[in-house]
C-alpha angles and dihedrals in degrees: 000000000000118000129179119213146159131223088267089063097054095109091054093043091050091050090049092048093052092047095047097042116104092191143047089225110085123186117204116205125182145098123291110280095023092117106262095139093042091054090047090053089057092046092050090051092047090053089057105261121135092190118126109256120217131163109267092216094140101027094045093219138035123192123215123188131221128181092265108022151010126255117210115202115196127189107191096178095113097041111112103196143351091262088073088054092051091050090050094051092242094157092061091065090058096057097056120086095246132112112269120191116189126191117196092013097170094096088057097051093120089061095045110060109135139356099047136115116232119206116195115194126194132181113237135185120304093019092294121138136218120217127195118191119200126180116203 
């Protein structure tokens, strides 16, 4: 499902994404600057957290709290290999029943086989975006 949107449509896109996702593990693919973190900020808010969302580029993971659950936001851009993820205990986050949002998930592919929702973002003309949602 390909959908074009602008920054003004983020609330509707986040609602659609939460409705269409078959998983609490969401993988965000796209070039730098395409709006992955911006979309995640909207999703975190939609899930009921008032925490400030920032990209965890240097901390690897940020945790946001809702009334009922935690949301773990990973940015794997600076991870060099899957061994770093093993050392960090990355796989433990995947086995809990919390939301897990992962930017730059390619390095973690061995952990993420089935039961995830992949979100592919592309920059289009006039600063619009295209989103493709795939449940595996």
